[in-house]
NUTI-884167 format. One line per field, with one value per residue (C-alpha): residue number from 1; x, z, y; residue in three letters. Coordinates in pm, 1 decimal. Layout:
N
n = c(NUM,...) $
X = c(X,...) $
Z = c(Z,...) $
Y = c(Y,...) $
res = c(ALA,...) $
This chain:
419
n = c(1,2,3,4,5,6,7,8,9,10,11,12,13,14,15,16,17,18,19,20,21,22,23,24,25,26,27,28,29,30,31,32,33,34,35,36,37,38,39,40,41,42,43,44,45,46,47,48,49,50,51,52,53,54,55,56,57,58,59,60,61,62,63,64,65,66,67,68,69,70,71,72,73,74,75,76,77,78,79,80,81,82,83,84,85,86,87,88,89,90,91,92,93,94,95,96,97,98,99,100,101,102,103,104,105,106,107,108,109,110,111,112,113,114,115,116,117,118,119,120,121,122,123,124,125,126,127,128,129,130,131,132,133,134,135,136,137,138,139,140,141,142,143,144,145,146,147,148,149,150,151,152,153,154,155,156,157,158,159,160,161,162,163,164,165,166,167,168,169,170,171,172,173,174,175,176,177,178,179,180,181,182,183,184,185,186,187,188,189,190,191,192,193,194,195,196,197,198,199,200,201,202,203,204,205,206,207,208,209,210,211,212,213,214,215,216,217,218,219,220,221,222,223,224,225,226,227,228,229,230,231,232,233,234,235,236,237,238,239,240,241,242,243,244,245,246,247,248,249,250,251,252,253,254,255,256,257,258,259,260,261,262,263,264,265,266,267,268,269,270,271,272,273,274,275,276,277,278,279,280,281,282,283,284,285,286,287,288,289,290,291,292,293,294,295,296,297,298,299,300,301,302,303,304,305,306,307,308,309,310,311,312,313,314,315,316,317,318,319,320,321,322,323,324,325,326,327,328,329,330,331,332,333,334,335,336,337,338,339,340,341,342,343,344,345,346,347,348,349,350,351,352,353,354,355,356,357,358,359,360,361,362,363,364,365,366,367,368,369,370,371,372,373,374,375,376,377,378,379,380,381,382,383,384,385,386,387,388,389,390,391,392,393,394,395,396,397,398,399,400,401,402,403,404,405,406,407,408,409,410,411,412,413,414,415,416,417,418,419) $
X = c(8106.2,8306.9,8244.1,8394.5,8190.7,8377.5,8300.0,8478.4,8593.7,8900.5,9246.8,9503.6,9805.2,10104.2,10358.0,10279.6,10517.2,10485.6,10482.6,10692.0,10586.0,10319.5,10422.9,10780.0,10698.7,10496.1,10770.1,11035.6,10827.0,10775.9,11147.5,11217.9,11115.6,11427.7,11707.7,11542.9,11680.9,11575.2,11522.2,11456.1,11238.7,11199.7,10937.5,10671.4,10335.6,10055.3,9799.6,9539.3,9743.1,10052.1,9854.1,9738.6,10098.8,10193.1,9912.4,10035.0,10390.5,10263.6,10048.6,10360.2,10544.9,10731.0,10751.0,10659.2,10705.2,10579.8,10736.0,10565.8,10684.4,10959.2,10886.1,11112.8,11054.4,11215.6,11154.4,11356.5,11054.0,10864.9,10723.2,10579.4,10227.4,9922.8,9798.2,9427.4,9195.5,9042.1,9381.3,9502.3,9175.5,9222.3,9490.9,9633.9,9994.1,9965.9,10082.0,10433.8,10519.7,10505.7,10860.9,11028.4,10863.2,10940.1,11302.0,11362.3,11160.8,11110.2,10734.6,10439.0,10060.5,9841.8,9489.8,9438.4,9472.5,9206.2,9231.0,9068.2,8875.2,9031.8,9110.5,9258.7,9590.7,9658.3,9938.3,10056.5,10369.2,10474.0,10412.3,10601.6,10905.8,10904.7,10847.6,11153.7,11343.3,11231.4,10918.7,10615.7,10294.3,9945.0,9623.7,9315.3,9002.9,9127.0,9467.8,9822.7,10073.0,10431.6,10719.7,11081.7,11359.7,11600.2,11525.7,11778.8,11873.4,11709.9,11677.7,11329.2,11154.8,10834.4,10553.6,10466.8,10670.3,10458.0,10557.6,10434.1,10594.9,10927.9,10928.1,10830.7,11095.2,11362.3,11294.5,11269.2,11599.7,11799.7,11856.4,11835.4,12134.5,12321.1,12226.6,11889.7,11818.3,11477.2,11415.9,11136.9,11134.0,10927.4,11135.0,10944.5,11147.5,11004.0,11212.2,11527.0,11423.5,11363.0,11701.7,11868.2,11708.3,11794.1,12155.4,12176.9,12089.2,12357.3,12187.4,12354.3,12109.6,12179.8,11996.5,11673.2,11532.1,11621.0,11449.4,11701.3,11769.0,12040.7,12054.0,12341.6,12209.1,12363.0,12348.4,12109.9,12416.3,12520.2,12209.1,12198.4,11990.6,11938.8,11817.0,11646.1,11455.1,11169.0,11154.9,10882.0,10545.7,10535.8,10163.7,10064.1,10283.4,10126.1,9780.0,9865.0,10004.1,9678.5,9472.5,9674.3,9632.6,9259.1,9199.5,9438.9,9644.6,10014.1,10148.7,10507.1,10549.9,10852.0,11015.2,10985.1,11213.9,11107.7,11271.1,11027.0,10737.0,10856.8,10591.4,10315.0,10497.6,10544.9,10166.0,10082.1,10306.0,10152.5,9818.7,9935.5,10022.8,10315.7,10550.7,10895.8,11122.3,11421.3,11633.5,11367.7,11062.5,10798.1,10596.7,10271.4,10229.0,9860.2,9697.6,9508.2,9297.4,9377.6,9439.3,9323.3,9592.8,9589.3,9710.1,9795.2,9883.8,10190.1,10432.2,10703.4,10854.7,10522.6,10234.1,10126.6,9784.2,9763.2,9746.1,9492.9,9171.0,9316.6,9425.6,9079.4,8929.6,9162.1,9101.2,8722.0,8768.1,9013.9,8957.8,8905.1,8883.1,9119.3,9147.5,9258.4,9353.4,9395.0,9626.4,9708.8,9377.1,9057.2,8821.2,8985.8,8709.4,8476.6,8514.4,8366.6,8004.7,8069.6,8246.1,7942.7,7720.6,7918.1,7859.0,8165.5,8122.0,8297.0,8221.6,8391.0,8463.4,8643.9,8964.5,8949.2,8764.1,8681.5,8680.7,8511.3,8603.1,8322.0,8315.9,8235.9,8166.1,7889.1,7894.8,7710.0,7655.4,7938.9,8090.3,8461.2,8488.8,8866.3,9173.8,9272.4,8908.6,8844.2,9140.0,9010.7,8664.4,8824.2,9014.2,8700.8,8512.1,8777.2,8703.2,8329.2,8056.0,7858.3,7926.4,8004.9,7943.0,8185.3,8121.3,8349.8,8657.0,8824.8,8939.7,9132.4,9290.8,9452.6,9696.4,9681.0,9795.7,9562.6,9454.9,9187.6,9423.3,9691.9,9442.8,9269.7,9609.4,9628.8,9284.9,9049.0,8725.6,8695.0,8522.3,8535.7,8208.9,8171.0,7831.0) $
Z = c(11075.4,11293.7,11314.0,11482.9,11695.1,11672.1,11867.5,11697.0,11822.2,12024.0,11942.1,11908.9,12138.4,12222.7,12061.3,11828.2,11679.7,11317.5,11256.6,11001.8,10646.2,10509.7,10154.2,10238.5,10462.9,10204.5,9931.3,10192.7,10332.2,9974.9,9911.3,10205.4,9970.6,9755.1,9993.3,10155.8,10486.2,10818.7,10800.3,11081.3,10993.4,11250.7,11270.4,11100.6,11147.4,11282.5,11006.5,10818.4,10493.2,10674.4,10826.9,10475.6,10347.4,10655.3,10557.7,10201.3,10311.2,10550.5,10277.4,10062.8,10338.0,10517.6,10903.5,11029.1,11393.8,11518.5,11818.6,11852.3,11566.2,11471.2,11217.3,11179.4,10835.2,10753.4,10388.1,10362.2,10307.5,10068.0,9767.7,9436.7,9515.8,9360.2,9584.9,9652.4,9503.8,9845.4,9988.1,9689.8,9673.0,10022.4,9920.5,9607.8,9715.2,9740.6,9376.4,9502.1,9550.0,9170.3,9116.4,9411.3,9341.9,8968.8,9051.5,9297.2,9148.5,8784.9,8818.2,9002.8,8976.1,9147.0,9098.9,9022.2,9350.6,9518.7,9723.9,9731.6,9417.3,9362.8,8995.8,8735.9,8831.1,8548.6,8570.7,8211.0,8309.9,8544.7,8262.9,7992.8,8211.8,8304.9,7949.2,7848.5,8096.5,7929.8,8128.4,7958.8,8109.7,8061.5,8194.1,8218.2,8439.6,8656.9,8723.2,8623.1,8553.1,8491.5,8402.3,8307.8,8305.3,8390.4,8389.7,8187.6,8250.8,8019.6,7944.3,8056.7,7998.1,8193.3,8017.7,8352.1,8676.3,8842.8,9200.6,9202.9,8867.7,8969.7,9295.9,9126.1,8851.4,9104.7,9293.1,8978.8,8856.1,9168.0,9060.9,8687.5,8466.2,8371.7,8426.7,8425.6,8382.9,8477.4,8313.8,8403.5,8741.7,9034.6,9256.3,9585.7,9910.1,9943.1,9636.8,9819.0,10126.5,9917.2,9749.5,10092.1,10209.1,9891.4,9914.0,10277.1,10164.9,9900.8,9594.6,9379.9,9319.8,9269.2,9152.3,9350.9,9413.0,9057.8,8736.0,8642.0,8855.1,8772.4,8905.1,8861.1,8888.8,9150.0,9222.8,9483.7,9690.8,9707.5,9905.3,10281.5,10586.3,10643.5,10918.9,10828.8,10985.3,10776.8,10710.5,10873.5,10700.8,10526.8,10443.8,10805.3,10921.8,10669.9,10781.0,11138.0,11045.6,10856.4,11151.4,11377.3,11134.1,11084.6,11460.8,11513.1,11727.2,11838.3,11757.2,11731.8,11509.0,11577.4,11388.9,11054.6,10763.5,10675.0,10331.6,10226.8,10319.4,10150.0,9873.3,10141.1,10375.5,10091.9,10026.8,10395.5,10441.0,10131.5,10293.9,10604.5,10838.5,11069.8,11036.2,11198.7,11097.5,11256.0,11173.9,11271.1,11370.6,11228.7,11442.9,11363.7,11586.8,11567.7,11259.1,11191.2,10885.2,10630.9,10283.5,9956.9,9743.0,9422.7,9425.4,9143.1,9236.0,9065.4,9112.1,9365.8,9418.2,9322.3,9560.0,9672.9,9565.4,9900.5,10068.8,9829.5,10027.6,10356.6,10208.1,10053.9,10407.9,10526.6,10226.8,10265.5,10559.3,10380.0,10281.2,9904.7,9627.6,9583.3,9277.1,9332.0,9020.4,9050.0,8779.4,8928.9,9000.7,8815.2,9103.7,9396.3,9466.1,9640.9,9963.5,9794.2,9850.0,10220.1,10270.0,10115.4,10370.0,10628.5,10458.1,10234.5,9907.0,9642.2,9278.1,9064.6,8698.6,8530.4,8715.7,8916.0,9230.6,9292.3,9671.2,9795.5,10156.2,10414.7,10764.2,10940.1,10891.9,11065.7,11193.8,10985.2,10925.4,10692.8,10527.5,10441.2,10083.1,10095.3,10313.8,10245.9,10208.1,10555.5,10696.9,10537.5,10694.2,11035.2,10987.0,10880.0,11177.6,11423.5,11316.8,11275.1,11501.6,11681.2,11643.6,11343.3,11288.5,11044.6,10916.6,10745.1,10949.6,10873.8,10558.6,10782.1,10971.1,10649.1,10668.2,11012.3,11332.1,11624.3,11475.5,11733.1,12022.5,11890.5,11835.9,12172.3,12339.6,12173.8,12306.1,12039.8,12129.4,11912.5,12018.7,11812.2,11814.3,11710.8,11567.6) $
Y = c(9057.4,9305.6,9682.8,9986.1,10225.5,10554.9,10872.3,11165.9,11503.8,11396.3,11528.5,11258.7,11322.7,11107.2,10871.9,10578.7,10324.3,10207.3,9838.3,9656.1,9695.1,9468.5,9524.3,9436.3,9138.2,8947.7,8918.9,8852.4,8558.7,8434.4,8459.0,8220.2,7940.6,7991.1,7876.1,7568.3,7684.6,7826.6,8205.1,8448.9,8751.7,9031.7,9315.3,9108.9,9284.4,9073.0,9112.9,8914.3,8926.3,8798.3,8513.7,8416.7,8408.5,8200.6,7957.0,7947.0,7862.8,7595.1,7441.5,7416.6,7227.8,7507.7,7508.0,7854.8,7944.7,8282.4,8442.5,8780.4,8986.0,8737.6,8461.3,8153.7,8005.8,7667.6,7594.0,7266.0,7049.6,7277.5,7090.9,7219.3,7108.1,7278.4,7555.0,7542.7,7807.8,7880.7,7972.9,8178.8,8378.9,8519.0,8766.9,8926.7,8897.5,8522.7,8520.8,8620.9,8250.6,8213.8,8347.0,8173.9,7835.7,7848.5,7949.3,7669.5,7381.4,7474.1,7430.3,7577.2,7572.1,7823.5,7971.5,8335.0,8538.3,8742.5,9062.8,9407.3,9494.0,9836.4,9786.1,9570.6,9404.4,9163.6,8901.9,8952.2,9141.9,8859.8,8604.2,8794.6,8822.9,8459.2,8354.8,8564.7,8359.2,8032.1,7942.1,7788.5,7922.7,7784.8,7940.4,7720.4,7706.4,7994.1,7828.7,7932.6,7650.1,7753.5,7519.4,7556.1,7292.7,7573.0,7942.7,8142.7,8503.9,8758.4,9131.6,9215.0,9551.0,9596.3,9784.1,9938.5,9956.2,9685.4,9617.5,9254.8,9173.4,9325.6,9122.2,8798.7,8837.0,8924.5,8605.6,8395.3,8529.0,8442.1,8079.7,8136.8,8048.7,8369.7,8737.1,8899.5,9273.6,9412.4,9753.0,9998.9,9819.9,9945.2,10175.6,10137.4,10102.2,9753.3,9651.5,9754.1,9556.9,9244.2,9290.0,9316.9,8996.5,8803.1,8914.8,8807.7,8457.9,8457.2,8600.6,8864.3,9150.4,9515.7,9828.8,9794.0,10137.8,10240.4,10157.6,9895.2,9587.4,9340.1,8981.3,8748.6,8395.4,8165.4,7791.0,7651.6,7551.1,7918.5,8011.2,7978.3,8076.5,8448.8,8679.8,9003.0,9291.8,9428.0,9805.0,10017.0,10047.8,10390.1,10359.1,10277.5,10555.8,10799.4,10699.0,10784.2,11122.6,11208.5,11093.2,11325.4,11616.9,11582.6,11586.5,11881.2,11650.5,11636.3,11298.9,11168.3,10865.2,10646.9,10349.7,10527.7,10617.9,10974.7,10964.0,10685.0,10910.4,11231.3,11239.9,11230.5,11470.6,11726.6,11726.3,11750.9,12048.3,12209.6,12156.5,12347.7,12065.3,12139.8,11842.3,11790.8,11500.7,11334.4,11031.1,10781.5,10986.7,11219.7,11464.1,11634.1,11942.1,12041.0,12172.5,12493.3,12530.7,12266.4,12418.3,12261.7,12090.0,11894.4,11531.2,11289.5,10934.8,10791.2,10496.5,10568.3,10820.7,10983.1,11023.9,10673.2,10542.9,10370.5,10713.7,10864.3,10771.9,10897.3,11229.3,11271.8,11240.3,11517.6,11742.4,11705.3,11950.4,12182.4,12542.8,12552.4,12303.5,12002.5,11783.2,11427.6,11229.3,10852.0,10707.6,10363.7,10192.8,10266.6,10159.9,10341.1,10595.2,10353.2,10555.2,10866.1,10758.5,10690.2,11023.4,11191.2,11026.6,11207.1,11546.1,11564.5,11750.4,11533.1,11486.0,11222.5,11294.3,11008.1,10937.9,11265.8,11358.4,11722.6,11787.3,12104.6,12147.2,12165.5,12303.5,11973.3,11609.4,11418.1,11059.9,10803.2,10432.8,10331.5,10026.1,9975.8,9840.9,9780.8,9818.8,10181.0,10304.1,10156.2,10352.6,10674.0,10628.9,10572.4,10904.6,11086.2,10943.1,11065.4,11424.3,11389.4,11521.4,11248.3,10879.0,10656.9,10291.6,10139.2,9784.9,9534.3,9637.5,9302.6,9483.2,9718.3,9422.4,9317.3,9611.3,9772.7,9605.8,9677.8,10005.9,10081.3,9995.5,10234.1,10522.4,10471.9,10507.8,10849.5,10956.6,10825.4,10649.1,10334.7,10014.4,9694.7,9504.8,9139.8,9053.0) $
res = c(MET,GLN,LYS,PHE,LEU,ILE,VAL,GLY,GLY,ASN,ARG,LEU,LYS,GLY,THR,ILE,ARG,ALA,SER,GLY,SER,LYS,ASN,ALA,THR,LEU,PRO,VAL,LEU,ALA,ALA,CYS,ILE,LEU,ASN,GLY,SER,LYS,ASN,ILE,ILE,HIS,GLU,VAL,PRO,ILE,LEU,LYS,ASP,VAL,ALA,VAL,MET,LYS,ASP,VAL,LEU,THR,TYR,LEU,GLY,ALA,ARG,VAL,VAL,CYS,GLU,GLY,SER,THR,PHE,ILE,VAL,ASP,SER,ALA,ASP,VAL,GLN,PRO,VAL,GLU,ILE,SER,GLU,ASP,LEU,MET,ARG,ARG,MET,ARG,ALA,SER,ASN,LEU,VAL,LEU,GLY,SER,MET,LEU,GLY,ARG,PHE,GLY,ARG,VAL,LYS,ILE,SER,TYR,PRO,GLY,GLY,CYS,GLN,ILE,GLY,SER,ARG,PRO,MET,ASN,LEU,HIS,PHE,LYS,GLY,MET,GLN,ALA,MET,GLY,ALA,VAL,ILE,LYS,GLU,ARG,TYR,GLY,TYR,ILE,ALA,ALA,ARG,ALA,GLU,LYS,LEU,THR,GLY,ALA,ASP,ILE,HIS,LEU,ASP,LEU,PRO,SER,VAL,GLY,ALA,THR,GLU,ASN,LEU,MET,MET,ALA,ALA,VAL,LEU,ALA,ARG,GLY,ASN,THR,THR,ILE,ARG,ASN,ALA,ALA,LYS,GLU,PRO,GLU,MET,VAL,ASP,LEU,GLN,ASN,PHE,LEU,ASN,LYS,MET,GLY,ALA,ARG,VAL,LYS,GLY,ALA,GLY,THR,ASP,THR,ILE,LYS,ILE,GLU,GLY,VAL,ARG,PRO,SER,ASP,LEU,HIS,ALA,ALA,GLU,HIS,THR,VAL,ILE,PRO,ASP,ARG,ILE,GLU,ALA,GLY,THR,HIS,LEU,VAL,ALA,ALA,ALA,ILE,THR,GLY,GLY,GLU,VAL,THR,LEU,THR,ASN,VAL,ILE,PRO,GLU,HIS,MET,GLU,PRO,LEU,LEU,ALA,LYS,MET,ARG,GLU,ALA,GLY,VAL,ASP,ILE,ILE,THR,GLY,ASP,ASP,TYR,VAL,ARG,VAL,GLN,GLY,ALA,GLY,GLN,ILE,ARG,ALA,VAL,ASP,ILE,LYS,THR,MET,PRO,TYR,PRO,GLY,PHE,PRO,THR,ASP,MET,GLN,PRO,GLN,MET,MET,ALA,LEU,LEU,SER,LEU,ALA,GLU,GLY,THR,SER,ILE,ILE,THR,GLU,THR,VAL,PHE,GLU,ASN,ARG,PHE,LYS,HIS,VAL,GLY,GLU,LEU,ARG,ARG,MET,GLY,ALA,ASP,ILE,LYS,VAL,GLU,GLY,GLN,SER,ALA,ILE,VAL,GLU,GLY,VAL,GLU,ARG,LEU,SER,GLY,ALA,TYR,LEU,GLU,ALA,SER,ASP,LEU,ARG,ALA,GLY,ALA,ALA,LEU,VAL,ILE,ALA,ALA,LEU,ALA,ALA,GLU,ASN,GLY,THR,ILE,LEU,GLU,ASN,VAL,THR,HIS,ILE,ASP,ARG,GLY,TYR,GLU,ARG,LEU,GLU,THR,LYS,TYR,ASN,ALA,LEU,GLY,ALA,ARG,ILE,VAL,ARG,VAL,HIS,ASP) $
């Protein structure tokens, strides 16, 4: 087990660069299966989740070479072998190979994926879409087996704008016969990034970023090798901005797309944080008294659920009462108990948390329950009096590249301890 020892009370000051997006990298790597060619992917973040996806691709027969933040993925020798339960359970997004494998080979067998236990994330939307395209799907003993002689384009309406289902169905439709339309599709920027990569390899996809995505199926021979640069990580970037704000710091964040972060930036400005944006940077210039704001998480372009825990940490020191309503994941308040240990005044009523701002937080012995909860506790510890011990920081490594190194360069005092 690894832990962070954090001494709070230091203002973060300086410049920090956001890494490539985890949530864009994972579907792009899965999509490399489709063309059976050598693909070059730049700005890949060095994260635990990315390492798991690399292991999944290697298990399937791909050759993956890592040169810093550039991955070279040769999928020529990929085979539709059954993926082991141990490998699949390491990460939720491992299920993204379902669409690309079914599209290329017409069959795939995987176990149910694992990941953070932040709420129910059923696969039924994935299945319904693939069944509409002609796939036969069987679930037994924790495994998913899908088969189709040839997928056929279909008109698919998602009950919810699921990110994972949208990505899987986009990939499955690339090699389907005819045209596929995905309605009520997820609109996150990561959908656009996946579309751009698929089109670079010869696919015909349009509409990503809107609620209707259209895919014109192509032949396998139409696909070819592609080179792609992953978009910046808007959630990592947002986490750094909140860390700067809670410490009253002055931080410039580079390698960002501010438009992707607008739902967060709007709420931070409402809370009294001074933010300046440019074409590819965002700057937090100190912060006075944080003001209470109400937040309701929603699918993009609403406020991101992945930033809810971090904003709760900030608002625990705000003047007044904030109400945070979580509509995406039902178990995403696990960090509340840990923030209370630090002196935060938070009450949970159903899917809402009522946050009464306090004057100060105190260091405590804490445990990260999941990726974003862990980030929120790091943020709270940076502003807390005295020291904090945060256990289970391997959760944080799933989505943040060298977090302690980046923050220490800005003036934080974080030490990683290996038990």
